[in-house]
C-alpha positions in Angstrom: 11.3 -10.8 -4.4 10.1 -7.5 -3.0 7.6 -7.0 -5.8 3.8 -7.3 -5.4 2.0 -10.1 -7.3 0.0 -7.6 -9.4 3.2 -6.1 -10.7 4.9 -9.5 -11.3 1.8 -10.8 -13.2 1.5 -7.6 -15.4 5.2 -7.7 -16.3 5.1 -11.4 -17.0 2.1 -11.0 -19.3 3.8 -8.1 -21.1 7.1 -10.1 -21.7 5.2 -13.2 -22.9 3.3 -11.0 -25.4 6.5 -9.5 -26.7 8.2 -12.9 -27.0 5.2 -14.5 -28.8 5.1 -11.6 -31.2 8.8 -12.3 -32.1 10.0 -8.8 -31.0 13.7 -9.0 -30.3 14.2 -5.7 -28.5 11.6 -4.3 -26.2 11.7 -2.1 -23.0 11.1 -3.6 -19.6 11.4 -0.4 -17.7 11.8 3.2 -18.8 13.9 5.9 -17.1 12.0 9.3 -17.3 14.5 12.0 -16.2 12.5 15.3 -16.1 15.5 17.4 -14.9 19.2 17.2 -13.9 19.1 19.7 -11.1 19.6 18.3 -7.6 19.8 19.5 -4.0 22.8 17.3 -3.3 26.2 16.9 -5.0 27.1 13.2 -4.5 30.7 12.1 -5.2 29.6 9.3 -7.6 27.0 11.2 -9.6 27.5 11.8 -13.3 24.3 13.7 -13.9 24.9 17.1 -12.2 28.0 18.0 -14.2 26.0 20.4 -16.4 26.1 24.2 -16.9 23.5 26.3 -15.0 21.2 26.8 -18.0 20.9 23.0 -18.4 20.3 22.4 -14.7 17.4 24.9 -14.9 15.7 23.1 -17.8 12.4 21.3 -17.0 10.4 18.7 -18.9 6.7 19.5 -19.4 3.9 17.2 -18.4 2.8 16.8 -22.0 6.4 16.0 -23.1 6.8 13.4 -20.3 3.5 11.6 -20.9 4.0 11.6 -24.7 7.4 9.9 -24.2 5.9 7.2 -22.0 3.2 6.6 -24.5 5.8 6.3 -27.2 7.8 3.7 -25.3 5.0 1.8 -23.6 7.2 0.1 -21.0 5.2 -1.3 -18.0 7.5 0.3 -15.4 8.5 3.9 -15.3 11.3 5.0 -13.0 11.7 8.8 -12.4 15.2 9.7 -11.4 17.0 13.0 -11.7 18.6 15.2 -10.4 16.0 15.4 -7.7 12.6 14.9 -9.2 10.7 16.5 -6.3 12.2 19.9 -7.3 9.9 19.7 -10.4 6.6 21.5 -9.5 4.6 19.6 -12.2 5.8 16.2 -11.0 2.5 15.3 -9.3 0.6 15.8 -12.6 3.2 13.5 -14.4 2.8 10.8 -11.8 -1.0 11.1 -11.9 -0.9 10.7 -15.7 1.3 7.6 -15.4 -1.0 5.9 -12.8 -4.0 6.6 -15.1 -2.1 4.6 -17.7 -1.5 1.8 -15.2 2.2 2.2 -15.3 4.2 1.1 -12.2 5.9 4.3 -11.1 9.1 4.4 -9.0 9.8 8.0 -7.9 13.5 8.0 -7.0 14.3 10.6 -4.4 16.9 11.5 -1.8 13.9 12.2 0.4 14.9 15.6 1.7 11.8 17.2 0.1 9.4 14.3 0.7 7.7 15.6 3.9 7.0 18.9 2.1 5.4 17.3 -1.0 4.1 13.9 0.2 0.5 15.0 0.4 0.6 15.9 -3.3 0.6 12.1 -4.0 -1.9 9.4 -3.2 -1.1 5.8 -2.2 -1.6 3.4 -5.1 -0.4 -0.1 -6.1 1.0 1.6 -9.1 3.1 4.2 -7.2 6.3 3.6 -5.1 8.6 6.0 -3.3 12.1 4.8 -4.1 14.3 6.4 -1.5 18.1 6.6 -2.0 20.1 5.1 0.8 23.6 3.9 0.2 24.1 2.3 3.6 23.7 3.1 7.3 24.1 6.7 8.6 27.9 7.1 8.4 28.2 5.5 4.9 25.2 7.2 3.4 26.1 10.7 4.5 29.6 10.1 3.2 28.2 8.9 -0.1 26.0 12.0 -0.6 28.7 14.3 0.8 26.4 15.9 3.4 25.7 15.1 7.1 22.2 14.5 8.3 20.7 13.2 5.1 20.3 9.6 6.3 18.2 10.7 9.3 16.0 12.8 7.0 15.6 9.9 4.6 14.6 7.5 7.4 12.1 10.0 8.8 10.6 10.4 5.3 10.4 6.6 4.8 8.5 6.2 8.1 6.1 9.0 7.2 5.4 7.4 3.8 4.8 4.0 5.3 2.5 5.5 7.9 0.4 7.0 5.1 0.0 3.7 3.3 2.5 4.2 0.4 4.6 1.6 -1.2 8.3 2.3 -0.3 11.5 0.8 -1.5 15.1 1.9 -1.0 17.7 2.1 -3.8 21.3 1.4 -2.9 24.5 1.9 -4.9 27.6 0.2 -3.5 31.0 1.8 -3.9 34.4 0.6 -2.9 35.8 0.1 0.7 32.4 -1.0 2.0 32.8 -3.8 4.5 30.3 -6.6 3.7 29.2 -6.8 7.3 28.1 -3.2 7.3 26.2 -3.7 4.1 24.5 -6.7 5.6 23.7 -4.6 8.7 22.1 -2.1 6.4 20.0 -4.7 4.6 18.8 -5.9 8.0 17.9 -2.3 9.0 16.0 -1.7 5.7 13.9 -4.8 6.4 13.3 -3.7 10.0 12.1 -0.3 8.6 9.4 -2.2 6.8 10.2 -1.2 3.2 8.9 -3.4 0.4 12.3 -4.2 -1.0 15.8 -3.1 -1.8 17.1 -2.2 -5.3 20.9 -2.6 -5.2 23.6 -2.1 -7.8 27.4 -1.7 -8.0 28.3 1.9 -8.8 29.1 2.7 -12.4 32.1 4.9 -13.0 30.5 7.9 -14.7 32.9 9.7 -16.9 31.8 13.0 -15.4 31.5 12.0 -11.8 33.4 14.4 -9.4 35.4 11.4 -8.0 36.6 8.3 -9.8 38.2 6.6 -6.8 34.9 5.5 -5.3 33.9 2.9 -7.9 34.3 -0.9 -7.8 35.8 -3.1 -10.5 33.9 -6.1 -11.7 35.8 -8.7 -9.7 35.6 -6.5 -6.6 31.8 -6.1 -7.1 31.2 -9.8 -7.5 33.3 -10.7 -4.4 31.6 -8.0 -2.3 28.2 -9.3 -3.1 29.2 -12.9 -2.5 30.5 -11.9 0.9 27.3 -10.0 1.7 25.0 -12.8 0.6 27.1 -15.3 2.5 26.6 -13.2 5.7 22.9 -13.1 5.0 22.8 -16.9 4.8 24.8 -17.3 8.0 22.3 -14.9 9.7 19.4 -16.7 8.1 18.0 -13.4 6.8 15.4 -13.1 4.1 16.2 -9.8 2.4 13.6 -8.7 -0.1 15.1 -7.3 -3.3 13.1 -5.3 -5.8 15.0 -7.2 -8.6 15.0 -10.7 -10.2 16.8 -13.6 -8.5 18.9 -14.0 -11.6 20.2 -10.5 -11.4 21.3 -11.1 -7.8 23.0 -14.3 -9.0 24.7 -12.2 -11.7 26.2 -9.6 -9.4 27.4 -12.5 -7.2 29.6 -13.6 -10.1 27.5 -16.7 -11.1 26.2 -15.6 -14.5 28.1 -14.2 -17.5 25.5 -11.8 -18.9 25.8 -9.3 -21.7 24.1 -5.9 -21.3 20.7 -5.3 -23.0 20.5 -1.5 -22.9 17.3 -1.3 -24.9 15.5 -3.0 -22.0 15.8 0.2 -19.9 15.7 3.2 -22.3 16.1 6.8 -21.0 14.2 9.9 -21.9 15.4 13.2 -20.5 15.4 16.9 -21.4 17.7 16.3 -24.4 15.6 13.4 -25.9 16.1 9.6 -26.0 19.6 9.0 -24.6 21.9 6.6 -26.6 22.4 3.8 -25.7 21.5 3.9 -22.0 21.1 5.9 -18.8 24.8 5.7 -17.8 26.6 6.7 -21.0 26.0 10.5 -21.2 28.2 11.4 -24.2 26.8 9.1 -26.9 24.1 11.4 -28.3 20.4 11.4 -28.5 17.5 10.3 -30.7 14.4 12.5 -31.3 12.0 9.6 -31.1 11.8 6.2 -29.4 11.5 4.6 -32.8 14.7 6.3 -33.9 16.4 5.2 -30.7 15.5 1.6 -31.2 16.1 1.5 -35.0 19.1 3.7 -35.5 21.3 3.1 -32.3 24.2 0.9 -33.2 23.6 -1.5 -30.3 26.3 -3.8 -31.5 28.9 -1.2 -30.5 28.1 -1.4 -26.8 28.5 -4.0 -24.2 31.0 -5.7 -21.9 34.1 -6.6 -24.0 32.8 -4.6 -26.9 33.2 -1.0 -25.7 35.7 0.0 -23.0 33.1 2.4 -21.5 31.0 -0.6 -20.7 33.6 -3.0 -19.3 33.3 -2.0 -15.6 29.5 -1.9 -15.6 27.2 -4.3 -13.7 24.4 -1.9 -13.1 20.8 -3.1 -12.9 19.6 -0.7 -15.6 21.8 -2.6 -18.1 21.6 -6.2 -16.8 18.2 -6.6 -15.2 16.6 -7.1 -18.6 19.1 -9.7 -19.5 18.5 -11.5 -16.2 14.8 -11.5 -16.6 15.1 -12.9 -20.1 17.3 -15.7 -18.8 14.7 -16.4 -16.1 12.1 -16.9 -18.8 14.4 -19.1 -20.8 15.5 -21.2 -17.8 12.7 -21.2 -15.2 14.1 -24.2 -13.3 17.5 -22.5 -12.8 15.7 -19.3 -11.7 13.5 -21.2 -9.3 16.6 -22.8 -7.7 18.2 -19.4 -7.2 15.0 -18.0 -5.8 14.7 -20.8 -3.3 18.4 -21.0 -2.2 19.8 -17.6 -3.1 23.0 -16.9 -5.1 25.9 -19.3 -4.8 28.6 -17.7 -2.6 31.6 -19.9 -3.2 33.3 -21.9 -5.9 34.5 -20.5 -9.3 32.9 -17.5 -10.8 31.4 -17.4 -14.3 34.2 -16.4 -16.8 34.2 -12.8 -18.0 33.0 -12.2 -21.6 35.8 -12.1 -24.2 37.1 -8.7 -25.3 36.4 -7.7 -28.9 37.8 -4.2 -29.2 38.7 -2.7 -32.6 37.6 -3.8 -36.0 38.4 -7.5 -35.7 35.2 -9.4 -34.9 37.2 -12.4 -33.8 39.4 -10.5 -31.4 39.3 -12.0 -27.9 41.0 -11.5 -24.6 44.3 -13.3 -23.9 44.7 -14.6 -20.4 48.3 -14.5 -19.1 49.2 -16.1 -15.8 50.5 -13.6 -13.3 53.6 -15.8 -12.8 54.5 -15.2 -16.5 54.5 -11.5 -16.1 58.1 -10.2 -15.6 59.7 -6.8 -15.4 61.0 -5.7 -18.7 64.7 -5.0 -18.8 65.5 -1.4 -19.5 67.6 -0.5 -22.6 68.5 2.6 -24.5 66.0 1.7 -27.2 63.3 1.1 -24.7 63.9 4.3 -22.8 63.9 6.3 -26.0 60.7 4.8 -27.4 58.6 4.6 -24.2 
C-alpha cells in the first residue's frame, strides 16, 4: 500500500472506535468540492455540465471547514472542477491540516507551479495529480495536448520540495493492459507515493458516453494488468486497500457503501454519493445520513449504480471486509489479486417493488431470433 504508517494507524483507530460504538454508517473519507469550474473539458467528466452562473460559484473558507467539522471523516479529498482556481484554497487546506485531517488535493496540475509555494509540505497534505495514462492516452482523455508533460513537470517539482505526491488514474475503454502496466511502471519511476485507480463511471451528463467500461470489461482489464505486473515482478504501490484491488479484479462481490465517502459541494450534501448528480441534496450532514433512502441505491438495486465500480463507492466496503476478514486481506496483500479462475458472481438484480426479484441467467445458446409476424410488427 502507498499509504504512510501514520495515516494507516490513524484510520485504523478511527474505524475500530466506530465499530466498538456500534455505529453502522460512518464516513471513511469526505469529498469536499469547493467549485465546479475547471480549466479542462474532459470527455468523461460529469461535473462541468453546468450553466455559467453555477460554474462561477465558490465555497467560502468558513463553509468548507464547517462541513468538515460536521462530518469528521479522517480523510478529506478536494476535487472539482479544478480546485487550484479557488483563491482561498490555501486557507481551507491550512484549516484542515490544523484539524489533523489527511488532505488529498486533486488537480490536473496545470496551475501547480504557479501556486505550489502557497502550500507547505506536511504528512497531512498530498498532491493528488490526475494522470490517466502515458502521454498519448492522458492527453486524449483530457482532450488537450501537452497536459501530460505539464503534469509530470509539476509532480517532479512537488517531489523536489518535499511534498507527498500521488497520482489518480481513471481507466476507460480501449486501453491496452500493457500500456496501463507501462504507465504504472512509469509512475513508480517518477517516485510518487502511490496510485489511486478506478474504472470510469458513466456520468449521465458526461460529454461522451462511449468511453466507459462495463463491469465485466473492467474486471478483465484489471486482471490482465495485474497479471502483467506479476510477470514483470513489479511492486506497484496503490493508495487503496488490497481488498479494493481484489474487487476490481473480479474476485469479490461487494455492494456499494456510499455513506463511507460523502460529498459536500456548493449545493450542499450530495445524495447519495459523488457520482450521482441528480438525486438531490441535504442541508446538513445529519440530514444526509438520516434522511437519505440508502436502500434505494446500489448494484442490482438502482440501474444508475449497476455499471459502477468506482473507489468512492466501494473502497469503504473493501476496508470493512478487510477488518472482518484480516487473514484473507493479508493473503491478498502478500500475493496480490488473483488473475485467473472464475470471477465472483454479480449481485442479483432487485429492480422494482418486489424485494425478492432477482436476475435470471439465460444461456447464450438459448437465445434465438424471434420470428416476425403481423402481430409482432404491429406491437413492437
